[in-house]
LUMGUVO-153479 format. One record per residue (C-alpha): z, y, x; residue in one letter. Coordinates in steps of 0.1 Angstrom, whole numbers, padded with zeros to 4 digits, always signed. Layout:
N
ZYXA ...
This chain:
90
+1056+0851+0734M +1033+0878+0722G +1026+0915+0723R +1050+0943+0715L +1045+0959+0681S +1029+0993+0682I +1060+1005+0663S +1085+0993+0689T +1105+1023+0701Q +1110+1020+0738I +1140+1039+0753K +1140+1024+0788T +1117+1005+0811V +1130+0985+0842T +1108+0967+0867V +1123+0940+0889D +1116+0952+0925P +1116+0916+0938E +1093+0904+0911R +1072+0933+0899P +1055+0912+0873E +1089+0910+0855R +1094+0940+0833V +1122+0947+0808Y +1121+0973+0780V +1147+0982+0754A +1153+1004+0724G +1167+1003+0689P +1149+0970+0681T +1163+0951+0711G +1155+0941+0746V +1122+0925+0755F +1110+0909+0788K +1076+0902+0803S +1069+0879+0832D +1033+0888+0835D +1034+0926+0840A +1033+0934+0803G +1005+0912+0791Q +1029+0892+0769T +1065+0898+0758W +1094+0877+0746Q +1127+0888+0730S +1156+0890+0754A +1182+0901+0729S +1204+0870+0725G +1238+0884+0718G +1226+0920+0714L +1214+0917+0678E +1219+0950+0659G +1228+0969+0691I +1207+0999+0703E +1201+0997+0740V +1195+1030+0758L +1194+1019+0794A +1189+0988+0815L +1197+0981+0852S +1192+0952+0875L +1218+0940+0900D +1203+0941+0935P +1227+0914+0947A +1219+0888+0920K +1183+0884+0909Q +1187+0874+0872D +1217+0898+0864R +1208+0926+0840V +1230+0953+0826F +1224+0970+0793A +1241+1002+0782A +1244+1005+0744A +1242+1037+0724A +1279+1033+0714D +1290+1033+0750G +1295+0996+0755R +1280+0978+0785V +1266+0942+0783F +1255+0919+0811T +1232+0889+0813S +1232+0865+0842D +1201+0846+0830D +1174+0873+0829G +1182+0884+0794G +1183+0851+0777A +1220+0857+0767S +1243+0887+0768W +1280+0893+0768R +1303+0923+0770P +1307+0934+0806W +1342+0931+0821A +1346+0949+0854K 
């Protein structure tokens, strides 16, 4: 864990309404997650390497499910809070 680089380009920020200390950010360099309100960050891009993420959304029915919309139109989902991602199948 560490700090985000000053050069990290952030395209989207999402705060977990059930756990406001959990914050996700994403952009051309990947998805990052903080569990301490932004004091420290960890990569949450497993499976999204090389994919620019433009938007993130949390599933209100499942606490650790996150959706990521890629710049190329694909949608990915994570059921483990961003630790791993896979293409979303409706």
